Residue, then its C-alpha position, 0 to 999 in steps of 0.5 A: x388805481x386812479x379815480x380820474x383818468x384822461x378822457x373822463x367827463x368831470x365837473x368843477x365842485x369848488x371855486x367861484x360861481x359862474x355868475x361871478x366869473x368862476x368855474x364852479x359847476x362847469x363840466x369838461x373832458x380831462x385833457x391831461x393828468x399831472x400825477x406828481x402835482x395832483x392836478x388835472x387839465x380840464x377842457x374849457x375850465x380855468x383859462x389863463x392868459x400868458x403874454x409872450x415877448x415878440x420875437x422873430x424866427x429864422x424865416x422872419x415870421x413874428x412870434x409872441x403876443x397874448x395866448x389863452x389856454x387851460x391851466x391845471x386845477x387840483x384833482x380834489x376840486x373836480x368830481x367825476x360825472x355819472x354818465x346816466x344822471x349827468x351829475x357829479x358822483x363818487x368813484x368806487x372800485x369792484x373786483x370782477x372775474x375776467x376770462x382771458x385765454x381760458x384763464x380766470x383773472x381778477x380785475x379791478x373796475x371803476x364804477x360811478x356810485x349812486x349820485x344823489x344831491x350835487x356834491 
């Protein structure tokens, strides 16, 4: 079971500090997960600029220019944010009994462990 999923609120825990132009300490929502590369794309974090060559479409409109978008960041460099304290925390799993259609099932559930100091 994955520790971080799409839609989770995460915080960047490594890299340059924000006052030096980095992203450490920024929080954002996970937009996409790339499991084969162990990377995540976080909203508002790790912006890059890409220069595209100018071209034309069939209708004659110009394409290209400078685009900015979020680049992937390694999953080990982000931590899940505890919804109560709004601080980064570790993720645990526990087994809970769930009754569905009169049957008992064991289901693994994620939960935020107690967040002490900043990670």
